[in-house]
C-alpha positions, 0 to 999 in steps of 0.5 A: 468211540464206537465201531460206527464212529471208527468205520466213519473215520476210516471211510473219511480217511480213504476218501481224503486219500483218494481225492488227494491222489486225484488232485496230485495227478492233475496238479501242474507244477505251478499249482498252489500247495495245500497248507495242511496234509491230506493224510494227517492234517498237520500243517505243511511247512512253508519251505516245503510248499515253496520247494514243491509247488502243488504238494498235498502231503507233508514230507513224512506222509509223502514218503509213506505214500511213495513207499506204498506205490512201489 
């Protein structure tokens, strides 16, 4: 992987985070959750999606995201 690939991956990561942040702000509590985390791409467990309608991140990534916002 060369430096251009790394830069593209990083830009893609930043874009996904920006989109996820915007979606999180406009989603209503009754909104449908995503099936995959916008940050890491891992599946979001059904129990989390049921407990937190409209979620866009897995528990680990959401915790990290909330710590960064403080």
